[in-house]
TIKE-986070 format. One line per 3 residues: number of its first residue (from 1); for each residue x, y, z of N, C-alpha, C. Coordinates in pm, 1 decimal. Layout:
residues N
NUM	X/Y/Z/X/Y/Z/X/Y/Z | ...
END
This chain:
residues 260
1	1587.4/1691.3/2730.8/1550.5/1534.2/2743.2/1524.7/1484.2/2602.8 | 1581.3/1366.0/2571.2/1563.4/1303.8/2444.0/1416.8/1254.0/2432.5 | 1369.2/1267.6/2303.8/1233.9/1226.7/2293.5/1226.8/1072.9/2249.4
4	1107.1/1011.6/2261.2/1094.3/870.7/2229.1/1003.3/846.4/2109.3 | 1041.8/746.0/2038.9/958.6/709.4/1919.4/820.2/660.7/1965.9 | 790.3/631.2/2106.3/658.0/604.7/2150.8/572.9/718.5/2151.1
7	627.7/843.1/2138.6/543.5/971.2/2131.0/470.9/968.6/1991.9 | 517.0/887.6/1905.6/456.1/902.4/1768.7/387.3/756.6/1733.8 | 275.5/724.9/1778.3/219.9/595.1/1750.5/215.5/550.2/1615.8
10	176.2/627.2/1515.1/155.1/590.2/1385.8/293.8/563.0/1322.6 | 389.1/649.7/1364.8/533.5/623.3/1307.1/598.8/508.3/1363.6 | 563.4/488.5/1492.9/632.0/384.4/1575.2/608.2/248.8/1503.1
13	484.5/226.4/1452.2/446.7/90.7/1395.6/516.9/67.7/1263.1 | 533.0/176.0/1193.2/617.8/152.4/1066.0/768.7/131.2/1095.3 | 819.9/204.5/1196.5/975.1/190.3/1228.2/1000.0/51.9/1269.5
16	895.0/-9.4/1341.9/915.0/-141.5/1391.3/867.5/-248.0/1287.8 | 849.8/-209.3/1166.2/848.4/-290.8/1061.2/718.1/-393.6/1065.1 | 611.5/-321.4/1122.0/490.0/-409.6/1116.8/437.5/-420.0/967.1
19	400.5/-549.6/933.7/353.4/-568.8/804.1/213.5/-572.4/784.7 | 158.4/-540.0/670.0/13.7/-528.7/645.6/-50.9/-666.3/680.2 | -153.7/-672.4/770.9/-228.2/-797.6/791.6/-162.9/-873.1/912.1
22	-51.9/-811.6/973.7/20.9/-897.5/1066.4/-59.3/-900.9/1189.1 | -122.4/-791.2/1233.1/-200.8/-800.3/1357.8/-321.4/-892.8/1347.6 | -387.5/-880.7/1231.2/-503.2/-970.9/1219.5/-464.2/-1112.4/1213.3
25	-350.2/-1145.4/1162.4/-287.5/-1293.8/1165.7/-262.4/-1330.7/1312.1 | -217.3/-1242.0/1390.4/-171.5/-1259.7/1530.0/-306.0/-1297.9/1609.4 | -414.4/-1215.7/1585.3/-540.2/-1217.5/1657.2/-608.8/-1356.3/1615.3
28	-603.2/-1399.7/1496.1/-644.4/-1521.9/1444.2/-585.2/-1632.1/1516.7 | -460.3/-1640.9/1523.5/-382.1/-1739.9/1600.9/-406.6/-1742.5/1750.2 | -433.7/-1624.5/1809.4/-479.3/-1621.0/1955.9/-609.5/-1691.7/1972.6
31	-701.9/-1665.7/1887.9/-832.7/-1728.0/1897.1/-829.1/-1882.8/1877.8 | -738.0/-1936.5/1786.5/-719.8/-2075.5/1761.9/-642.7/-2140.2/1879.9 | -548.6/-2045.5/1941.0/-484.5/-2115.2/2061.5/-579.9/-2120.2/2190.3
34	-676.9/-2028.4/2202.1/-777.4/-2022.0/2297.6/-868.4/-2157.5/2283.1 | -910.4/-2172.3/2158.0/-995.2/-2291.8/2131.7/-930.8/-2428.8/2165.5 | -794.4/-2428.8/2148.9/-710.9/-2538.4/2152.8/-685.5/-2570.1/2312.1
37	-675.0/-2470.0/2385.0/-634.6/-2491.5/2524.8/-736.9/-2452.4/2630.2 | -839.8/-2392.7/2597.0/-942.1/-2345.6/2689.3/-1071.1/-2428.7/2668.0 | -1155.1/-2449.8/2764.7/-1280.6/-2536.4/2747.6/-1394.8/-2432.5/2778.3
40	-1368.8/-2314.9/2775.6/-1475.5/-2207.8/2785.7/-1448.5/-2091.6/2697.0 | -1555.0/-2027.0/2651.2/-1530.4/-1907.2/2573.7/-1459.5/-1796.3/2630.9 | -1388.2/-1721.3/2546.0/-1300.4/-1604.7/2611.6/-1408.0/-1485.1/2590.4
43	-1440.3/-1418.0/2699.1/-1530.6/-1296.2/2695.9/-1450.8/-1172.9/2732.4 | -1340.4/-1169.8/2816.8/-1263.6/-1082.6/2866.6/-1122.4/-1098.6/2855.7 | -1040.9/-1010.1/2792.5/-903.5/-1033.5/2767.7/-815.7/-905.9/2828.0
46	-707.8/-937.9/2883.8/-608.9/-834.6/2942.1/-505.1/-818.6/2836.9 | -487.1/-697.1/2786.7/-380.2/-668.2/2686.7/-258.0/-596.7/2752.8 | -143.1/-675.5/2778.7/-41.4/-619.0/2846.7/70.2/-542.0/2750.2
49	128.0/-436.6/2800.3/211.3/-351.2/2713.7/140.4/-335.5/2571.3 | 17.4/-283.9/2578.4/-65.0/-299.5/2471.0/-41.7/-176.2/2364.8 | 36.7/-73.6/2397.5/44.1/40.7/2299.6/-86.4/103.7/2278.5
52	-130.1/129.6/2150.5/-259.8/167.9/2121.5/-362.3/59.4/2106.1 | -314.0/-67.5/2148.9/-396.2/-189.1/2146.0/-465.3/-224.2/2017.9 | -390.6/-250.7/1914.0/-441.6/-290.9/1787.8/-506.9/-427.4/1793.5
55	-445.3/-515.7/1879.3/-499.4/-636.6/1893.8/-640.0/-634.3/1972.8 | -631.8/-547.2/2064.0/-758.4/-533.9/2154.4/-884.9/-474.7/2058.1 | -836.4/-383.3/1973.2/-949.1/-323.4/1885.3/-1012.4/-437.0/1796.9
58	-926.1/-535.0/1748.3/-989.9/-633.8/1657.4/-1075.3/-736.1/1743.7 | -1010.8/-766.7/1875.7/-1086.5/-854.9/1957.1/-1220.0/-784.8/1989.6 | -1216.2/-664.6/2024.7/-1343.0/-588.0/2063.0/-1444.4/-587.8/1951.8
61	-1395.8/-584.1/1823.7/-1485.1/-582.2/1704.5/-1567.1/-728.3/1703.5 | -1494.5/-824.8/1758.1/-1565.6/-954.7/1770.3/-1649.7/-983.0/1885.6 | -1656.7/-877.6/1970.1/-1740.9/-883.1/2083.5/-1676.7/-913.7/2215.6
64	-1534.5/-922.7/2219.0/-1476.2/-941.4/2357.9/-1454.5/-809.1/2416.7 | -1460.8/-813.9/2542.7/-1428.3/-691.4/2633.9/-1273.1/-695.4/2662.5 | -1206.9/-590.4/2637.7/-1065.8/-585.2/2649.4/-1019.8/-459.2/2732.2
67	-926.6/-497.6/2821.1/-855.9/-384.8/2911.1/-717.5/-383.8/2863.9 | -663.8/-271.8/2832.4/-514.9/-257.2/2801.9/-425.2/-188.8/2897.5 | -316.3/-232.0/2926.2/-218.3/-170.6/3015.6/-94.7/-128.7/2942.6
70	-66.0/-5.4/2954.8/67.2/40.0/2896.6/111.5/170.2/2980.9 | 243.4/199.5/2975.6/293.5/304.1/3049.5/301.5/442.3/2970.9 | 280.0/431.8/2850.5/298.6/542.3/2753.9/184.4/624.5/2728.3
73	162.2/740.3/2788.7/33.4/815.0/2771.8/2.7/848.6/2626.2 | 93.4/869.2/2545.6/64.6/903.0/2397.5/-5.4/778.4/2326.9 | 56.3/661.7/2369.1/3.9/536.7/2289.5/-144.6/512.8/2356.2
76	-160.7/529.1/2487.3/-298.2/518.6/2539.4/-392.9/611.4/2481.3 | -356.1/740.7/2458.1/-434.6/845.2/2398.1/-478.8/799.5/2260.7 | -375.9/747.4/2172.7/-395.9/697.1/2043.3/-493.0/593.8/2040.0
79	-485.8/498.3/2133.5/-572.6/377.9/2148.0/-708.1/419.9/2174.5 | -729.3/524.6/2264.4/-870.9/564.7/2295.9/-932.5/631.7/2167.8 | -855.3/701.4/2098.5/-909.3/760.8/1963.8/-949.0/649.2/1867.2
82	-857.6/553.0/1853.1/-876.7/441.6/1759.6/-1000.3/346.6/1785.2 | -1011.2/331.7/1928.8/-1128.1/236.6/1955.8/-1258.4/308.6/1969.6 | -1250.3/435.5/1997.0/-1369.1/529.8/1997.1/-1461.5/508.7/2104.8
85	-1457.9/401.8/2199.4/-1547.9/394.5/2304.0/-1480.8/322.0/2420.1 | -1506.4/376.3/2530.6/-1444.5/328.5/2664.7/-1501.8/175.6/2689.5 | -1627.2/147.0/2638.1/-1684.0/16.4/2652.8/-1610.4/-93.5/2569.6
88	-1554.2/-53.7/2464.4/-1493.1/-149.7/2374.7/-1348.3/-189.8/2420.1 | -1260.5/-85.4/2437.5/-1119.1/-113.3/2500.4/-1110.3/-14.9/2618.9 | -1083.9/-58.1/2743.3/-1059.6/38.3/2841.8/-915.7/43.6/2877.3
91	-848.4/143.4/2892.6/-707.9/152.9/2909.6/-673.6/203.3/3057.4 | -550.2/144.4/3106.6/-499.2/194.0/3219.0/-349.9/218.5/3206.4 | -307.4/333.0/3262.3/-168.7/366.7/3253.9/-89.0/318.3/3374.1
94	-15.4/206.8/3355.5/66.8/137.5/3454.5/196.9/92.5/3398.8 | 282.9/76.7/3500.1/421.8/8.2/3458.4/378.2/-143.2/3462.3 | 442.5/-225.5/3381.2/403.3/-359.2/3365.4/486.4/-449.1/3466.4
97	573.7/-400.9/3528.0/653.1/-488.1/3619.6/566.1/-529.6/3742.2 | 492.7/-436.9/3806.0/406.6/-466.0/3916.0/283.8/-377.1/3898.2 | 163.4/-417.3/3904.6/40.5/-335.4/3896.0/-84.0/-396.3/3953.5
100	-178.4/-318.4/3970.6/-310.9/-370.4/4013.5/-415.3/-293.2/3919.8 | -524.1/-353.5/3910.8/-638.8/-288.7/3835.2/-761.4/-310.9/3916.3 | -851.2/-212.5/3898.8/-993.1/-229.9/3972.9/-1085.7/-305.7/3873.1
103	-1042.6/-431.2/3830.1/-1114.3/-518.9/3742.2/-1154.1/-656.7/3789.7 | -1266.0/-695.4/3750.2/-1295.3/-844.0/3772.7/-1212.6/-936.4/3687.6 | -1204.1/-1066.8/3730.9/-1103.5/-1150.0/3658.7/-1129.8/-1169.7/3518.3
106	-1024.9/-1189.3/3432.4/-1017.0/-1218.4/3300.4/-1004.3/-1362.0/3253.2 | -1050.6/-1381.1/3134.9/-1055.8/-1523.3/3084.5/-908.7/-1551.5/3013.2 | -845.4/-1445.8/2962.2/-711.3/-1459.1/2902.3/-637.1/-1325.6/2908.0
109	-499.8/-1351.4/2897.6/-414.8/-1223.5/2887.7/-322.0/-1250.6/2759.4 | -291.1/-1133.3/2705.8/-184.2/-1134.6/2583.9/-82.0/-1035.1/2623.5 | 32.0/-1076.2/2561.7/150.2/-978.7/2569.7/211.0/-999.3/2423.6
112	180.3/-910.1/2335.3/218.2/-919.9/2195.0/342.7/-831.1/2153.8 | 371.8/-829.1/2031.6/470.1/-742.7/1974.7/612.2/-777.2/2021.4 | 635.1/-895.5/2059.2/763.6/-949.2/2101.7/842.2/-865.1/2189.5
115	768.9/-792.8/2288.9/845.2/-713.7/2388.1/856.6/-760.1/2523.6 | 812.0/-888.0/2540.1/826.0/-939.0/2686.3/965.9/-938.4/2733.2 | 1075.6/-955.1/2651.7/1204.5/-958.3/2706.7/1266.4/-832.5/2767.4
118	1173.8/-717.5/2762.3/1213.0/-599.4/2823.1/1211.3/-613.2/2976.2 | 1153.0/-713.5/3016.3/1144.4/-752.3/3164.8/1275.4/-819.9/3191.5 | 1377.6/-738.5/3232.5/1525.9/-804.4/3245.9/1554.5/-862.0/3364.0
121	1497.9/-821.1/3467.5/1536.7/-883.6/3606.2/1443.5/-990.1/3651.3 | 1502.9/-1073.7/3728.7/1413.6/-1182.9/3784.0/1297.5/-1123.9/3872.3 | 1324.0/-1018.4/3945.4/1208.1/-959.2/4022.1/1113.4/-901.3/3937.7
124	1154.1/-833.2/3830.3/1055.8/-773.8/3741.1/954.4/-882.1/3666.1 | 1023.4/-990.1/3629.8/957.8/-1089.8/3552.8/853.4/-1165.3/3652.8 | 902.3/-1194.3/3767.3/808.4/-1265.6/3865.7/702.6/-1167.2/3919.1
127	738.2/-1038.2/3944.5/640.1/-940.2/3983.9/528.9/-922.3/3881.1 | 576.3/-920.3/3750.8/488.0/-910.8/3638.0/388.2/-1024.7/3630.6 | 443.8/-1163.9/3637.1/365.6/-1282.0/3627.8/258.0/-1282.5/3736.5
130	311.8/-1251.1/3854.3/203.3/-1242.9/3966.3/105.4/-1123.5/3958.2 | 139.2/-1026.3/3906.2/38.6/-914.4/3890.7/-62.8/-959.4/3786.3 | -12.8/-1019.1/3677.9/-106.1/-1070.6/3571.0/-198.2/-1181.5/3633.2
133	-143.7/-1282.3/3708.1/-219.7/-1389.9/3764.2/-322.2/-1351.0/3840.7 | -305.4/-1238.3/3941.0/-404.5/-1190.2/4019.9/-527.3/-1143.5/3951.5 | -519.5/-1127.4/3825.6/-630.6/-1071.3/3739.9/-694.8/-1176.6/3646.6
136	-637.8/-1288.9/3669.2/-684.2/-1403.7/3586.2/-772.0/-1505.7/3648.5 | -874.6/-1561.1/3594.0/-944.7/-1675.0/3654.8/-842.7/-1800.0/3654.8 | -882.4/-1892.7/3739.1/-807.1/-2020.6/3739.1/-829.2/-2092.1/3614.3
139	-723.2/-2145.0/3550.4/-730.8/-2210.6/3418.7/-729.1/-2116.0/3309.2 | -712.0/-1981.0/3327.1/-716.4/-1892.7/3224.5/-564.7/-1901.3/3147.6 | -556.2/-1846.1/3025.7/-438.1/-1859.7/2949.6/-369.8/-1719.6/2955.2
142	-245.1/-1728.4/2942.1/-157.9/-1614.9/2920.2/-62.1/-1643.1/2812.8 | -88.9/-1576.1/2687.1/-16.8/-1604.3/2563.1/83.4/-1481.6/2547.4 | 217.7/-1517.6/2534.9/328.8/-1428.8/2529.0/408.6/-1452.9/2407.3
145	415.0/-1331.5/2323.8/486.6/-1337.9/2196.2/627.6/-1286.9/2226.1 | 723.9/-1378.3/2177.9/868.8/-1357.8/2218.1/956.6/-1366.2/2091.4 | 1046.8/-1270.0/2064.5/1134.8/-1266.6/1958.7/1227.5/-1381.4/1968.9
148	1260.8/-1455.7/1864.7/1356.4/-1579.9/1874.7/1503.9/-1510.5/1885.2 | 1582.2/-1570.4/1975.4/1716.0/-1533.4/2005.2/1814.3/-1632.1/1958.5 | 1918.0/-1580.9/1886.1/2001.6/-1679.8/1833.1/2134.7/-1714.3/1918.5
151	2146.8/-1649.1/2027.2/2259.2/-1663.7/2110.1/2321.6/-1539.1/2138.4 | 2388.5/-1535.7/2256.3/2442.6/-1397.9/2294.8/2582.4/-1363.7/2235.4 | 2591.4/-1266.0/2182.6/2722.5/-1202.0/2141.4/2764.4/-1099.6/2231.3
154	2874.6/-1115.2/2300.3/2914.7/-1019.1/2400.3/2961.9/-886.1/2330.8 | 2894.4/-771.7/2357.1/2935.9/-641.1/2282.3/3010.2/-568.8/2388.0 | 3122.3/-517.1/2350.8/3196.3/-435.6/2436.2/3212.3/-286.4/2401.5
157	3144.1/-253.1/2288.0/3124.6/-115.9/2263.2/3002.0/-80.8/2175.9 | 2959.1/28.9/2184.8/2842.2/77.9/2094.3/2880.9/60.6/1947.4 | 2786.8/-21.4/1881.4/2816.2/-65.1/1734.0/2704.4/-42.5/1654.9
160	2702.9/23.8/1546.6/2601.8/35.5/1453.8/2555.7/-99.2/1388.2 | 2429.3/-134.9/1403.0/2387.0/-260.7/1349.5/2310.2/-245.0/1212.2 | 2233.1/-148.0/1199.8/2166.0/-139.4/1071.8/2109.8/14.4/1052.6
163	2109.9/57.8/918.1/2048.8/185.5/871.7/1933.3/149.8/785.9 | 1829.3/228.3/800.4/1720.5/205.9/696.4/1628.3/336.6/705.9 | 1543.4/339.8/614.8/1445.0/445.8/608.9/1320.1/398.0/581.3
166	1208.7/482.1/646.6/1075.2/453.0/624.5/1001.6/571.8/595.5 | 870.7/558.3/532.0/779.2/669.0/502.5/652.9/641.9/554.6 | 602.8/745.3/628.9/457.9/734.8/681.8/397.1/866.2/623.5
169	312.7/834.1/518.2/251.3/947.9/452.7/355.0/1037.7/386.0 | 362.6/1163.5/423.7/459.9/1250.2/364.9/588.7/1264.2/464.9 | 581.0/1197.0/570.0/692.9/1206.7/658.1/789.5/1105.6/645.4
172	920.6/1133.6/642.2/1031.7/1050.6/623.1/1094.8/1035.5/746.9 | 1132.0/905.5/775.4/1211.2/879.2/898.3/1334.0/801.0/869.6 | 1453.1/855.3/905.9/1585.9/780.9/894.9/1605.2/714.4/1022.7
175	1636.8/577.4/1013.1/1644.4/495.4/1131.4/1788.2/440.1/1139.0 | 1849.7/445.3/1267.1/1972.5/380.9/1291.9/1954.2/294.8/1409.7 | 2005.4/164.9/1398.2/1994.6/72.0/1508.9/2124.0/39.6/1570.0
178	2151.6/35.8/1696.4/2284.1/-0.2/1749.3/2263.5/-106.6/1852.1 | 2375.3/-165.7/1875.5/2390.2/-265.5/1991.3/2484.3/-192.1/2084.2 | 2443.9/-206.6/2213.3/2521.3/-138.2/2325.9/2603.8/-240.1/2403.0
181	2691.0/-204.2/2482.1/2785.4/-301.9/2558.3/2705.1/-366.7/2659.2 | 2728.2/-503.3/2667.4/2676.5/-583.4/2778.6/2776.0/-666.4/2850.7 | 2748.3/-702.7/2967.2/2842.4/-789.3/3045.4/2803.3/-938.4/3050.0
184	2887.7/-1021.9/3061.6/2865.6/-1170.5/3038.3/2766.8/-1214.8/3145.8 | 2763.5/-1143.1/3265.4/2682.3/-1199.8/3375.6/2542.5/-1135.8/3384.3 | 2516.7/-1052.4/3283.1/2392.7/-982.9/3297.9/2265.4/-1068.6/3250.1
187	2278.2/-1164.9/3184.5/2165.2/-1251.8/3131.7/2091.6/-1176.2/3018.0 | 2142.4/-1060.6/2972.2/2089.8/-1001.9/2860.8/2123.4/-1054.8/2732.8 | 2026.3/-1045.7/2630.3/2061.3/-1087.9/2485.1/2133.8/-963.4/2429.3
190	2094.0/-844.2/2459.6/2157.1/-724.3/2395.9/2093.7/-598.7/2473.6 | 2165.9/-488.1/2449.1/2106.2/-364.8/2471.4/2093.1/-293.6/2350.7 | 1959.0/-272.3/2303.1/1924.4/-216.9/2167.8/1912.0/-77.5/2178.8
193	1968.4/-5.9/2088.3/1937.0/141.1/2082.7/1864.7/171.6/1938.4 | 1765.5/254.0/1946.0/1691.3/290.8/1829.7/1685.9/446.2/1807.3 | 1766.9/490.3/1704.1/1752.4/632.4/1687.8/1688.9/666.3/1565.6
196	1599.2/766.5/1572.3/1507.2/802.1/1448.5/1523.9/951.8/1426.9 | 1542.8/987.3/1307.0/1530.2/1139.3/1260.7/1397.9/1146.2/1185.5 | 1302.3/1196.3/1246.8/1168.6/1213.6/1182.2/1158.3/1353.6/1113.4
199	1147.0/1344.9/982.6/1146.6/1472.2/908.9/1004.1/1517.2/867.5 | 951.0/1603.6/961.3/818.9/1663.0/940.9/835.0/1779.1/845.6 | 735.6/1824.0/783.1/734.9/1943.2/701.4/772.7/2069.0/761.5
202	771.4/2079.7/895.1/818.0/2204.3/965.6/947.4/2184.8/1052.4 | 1018.0/2073.0/1036.1/1136.6/2049.4/1102.8/1158.9/1908.2/1134.0 | 1279.2/1882.0/1195.1/1320.3/1742.8/1215.5/1322.0/1725.8/1370.8
205	1274.2/1609.5/1407.9/1261.5/1554.7/1548.3/1344.9/1430.5/1565.5 | 1429.3/1423.3/1646.9/1527.9/1310.0/1676.1/1474.8/1236.9/1793.7 | 1454.1/1112.8/1787.0/1423.1/1027.5/1911.0/1530.0/920.3/1931.4
208	1534.7/894.3/2046.2/1640.3/776.6/2098.4/1573.6/693.8/2201.3 | 1574.3/567.1/2185.2/1516.0/472.6/2281.7/1625.1/374.5/2300.6 | 1665.7/349.3/2437.5/1752.0/229.1/2471.3/1671.7/127.9/2543.4
211	1676.0/4.3/2484.7/1605.5/-105.2/2537.4/1694.5/-225.9/2570.3 | 1718.1/-263.4/2701.0/1770.9/-379.9/2730.6/1684.3/-497.7/2703.6 | 1743.7/-606.2/2649.9/1672.0/-717.4/2605.6/1708.7/-854.2/2670.8
214	1623.8/-909.1/2745.4/1669.2/-1037.2/2816.3/1667.6/-1158.2/2721.0 | 1755.3/-1242.9/2746.3/1766.9/-1367.0/2665.9/1659.7/-1465.1/2721.8 | 1552.6/-1487.5/2646.4/1438.2/-1574.1/2690.6/1415.2/-1672.5/2590.3
217	1432.7/-1804.7/2640.1/1403.2/-1934.1/2550.3/1307.2/-2003.0/2622.7 | 1249.4/-2105.6/2571.9/1135.4/-2172.7/2633.9/1174.7/-2234.5/2774.8 | 1292.2/-2287.3/2789.7/1323.1/-2342.4/2928.3/1328.4/-2227.9/3034.7
220	1369.5/-2110.4/2987.8/1367.8/-2001.0/3079.0/1225.8/-1961.6/3112.8 | 1139.2/-1955.2/3016.9/997.7/-1917.5/3037.3/927.0/-2027.2/3128.4 | 962.2/-2153.2/3110.5/909.1/-2270.9/3192.5/948.0/-2241.2/3335.3
223	1077.3/-2208.8/3353.2/1125.4/-2190.3/3494.6/1062.3/-2067.4/3551.8 | 1051.8/-1969.5/3487.6/984.3/-1836.6/3540.9/839.5/-1860.2/3569.2 | 772.0/-1934.2/3496.5/630.8/-1961.2/3518.5/624.0/-2042.4/3648.3
226	711.5/-2153.2/3666.6/706.2/-2219.7/3796.7/746.1/-2148.5/3908.9 | 846.2/-2064.3/3895.2/894.9/-1982.9/4004.7/799.6/-1885.4/4062.1 | 710.1/-1844.3/3968.2/599.5/-1754.3/4013.3/499.0/-1804.2/4102.8
229	489.9/-1942.3/4090.4/397.9/-2018.7/4171.3/242.0/-1993.0/4117.4 | 233.0/-1929.1/4006.3/94.0/-1895.9/3964.2/58.3/-1954.9/3818.8 | 169.0/-1988.7/3748.5/156.7/-2044.3/3611.0/232.9/-2172.5/3574.0
232	179.0/-2239.4/3475.5/260.8/-2359.4/3418.3/256.5/-2318.5/3265.7 | 383.0/-2351.8/3206.6/394.4/-2352.1/3065.1/332.8/-2477.0/3013.9 | 242.5/-2453.6/2923.0/165.3/-2574.3/2863.2/194.7/-2593.3/2715.7
235	247.2/-2480.9/2652.2/278.9/-2503.1/2503.0/376.7/-2399.3/2447.0 | 447.8/-2433.2/2345.6/533.6/-2321.4/2272.3/508.0/-2347.9/2127.7 | 475.3/-2230.7/2058.3/443.9/-2232.6/1920.7/536.5/-2135.8/1837.7
238	596.1/-2202.6/1731.8/686.7/-2108.7/1650.3/618.9/-2051.7/1537.9 | 639.3/-1920.1/1512.7/596.7/-1852.2/1398.4/451.9/-1863.6/1361.6 | 364.4/-1845.1/1467.0/222.2/-1850.0/1446.3/172.0/-1988.7/1378.2
241	241.1/-2102.9/1412.3/209.6/-2224.4/1356.0/189.2/-2332.0/1458.0 | 94.9/-2419.1/1445.7/85.3/-2530.3/1543.7/167.9/-2653.9/1507.0 | 217.9/-2647.5/1366.0/289.5/-2757.0/1317.6/446.8/-2756.3/1321.4
244	486.8/-2622.6/1304.8/648.0/-2603.1/1290.9/716.6/-2649.6/1422.3 | 807.9/-2732.2/1426.0/881.4/-2761.2/1560.4/942.0/-2636.3/1610.9 | 953.6/-2634.0/1743.4/1000.4/-2508.7/1810.8/1141.5/-2487.1/1763.5
247	1226.7/-2595.1/1750.2/1369.0/-2584.0/1705.0/1377.1/-2537.2/1570.8 | 1269.5/-2522.3/1485.2/1288.4/-2461.1/1358.0/1222.0/-2323.0/1348.2 | 1207.6/-2266.4/1460.3/1154.2/-2125.6/1464.4/1233.3/-2032.6/1387.9
250	1165.9/-1955.1/1312.0/1244.1/-1854.6/1223.6/1251.1/-1717.8/1287.7 | 1133.6/-1652.3/1342.5/1147.6/-1522.7/1389.4/1093.8/-1502.3/1521.4 | 990.9/-1567.1/1558.9/917.5/-1544.7/1694.3/845.4/-1659.2/1743.0
253	828.8/-1675.9/1863.3/757.3/-1789.3/1918.3/658.5/-1742.7/2026.5 | 569.4/-1824.5/2058.2/457.2/-1789.0/2166.8/463.0/-1893.1/2264.4 | 476.9/-1840.5/2384.6/455.3/-1915.9/2504.3/316.0/-1907.7/2555.3
256	258.2/-2022.0/2589.6/113.1/-2033.7/2637.3/129.7/-2079.7/2790.2 | 92.5/-1995.4/2874.7/93.6/-2026.8/3022.6/-51.4/-2036.3/3064.6 | -77.3/-2145.9/3168.1/-199.8/-2159.7/3221.2/-215.6/-2120.6/3374.9
259	-301.8/-2023.6/3407.9/-311.7/-1997.5/3541.1/-345.5/-2110.8/3631.6 | -266.2/-2121.8/3740.2/-293.2/-2243.9/3830.5/-399.3/-2201.2/3935.4
END
């Protein structure tokens, strides 16, 4: 069985080109968004597809109770080590398409790191939104970070997109990224393949992850929120800015949904 980059949390973040200070900037923007759209303080946050929950750790440092949900046991284990206390960030291993938690309602939910488009089917997206809504107070906010999409290019064969290398301490990682074939009727932006050769001192580990990515733009998110019957799209922000028009989005945008 092929191994996954998600088995190596520290390496995963470097491979995905996380920049210094990026998580802190995202948390700061989330706080500003809450102040702008909520009339009450945020005391409890649900962190979806959280990985090792770096956002949750920073929010917990500020006194917020955080619950993280992720399907990868290695990421959850790393998060528990990083946060150091079950009272600061509590983790559950769940698939994000449909889930339940033995938790009281939250004031806000977040889905960061631009990974929301992995919910590729209508059923998965609606099931996810309804699962999240069941855990939120009325009027609560759900902030979703989404990669900007430039338009669909129909791929008919597996094609190398990019080669690069990263270093994590003394470990070198050779990265190759591919686009995989998609059909016109799938509604997908792409099928993204990430292959890494991780050169540890005692040998090489190869990982391969294939990630279908749905084409999600603001009107699609607005429609999905309405179709769920639980949310309304109240704002879209480009590149962690309240001033940049959404049409001029450079890299990523944030959807702000309100729980009905």
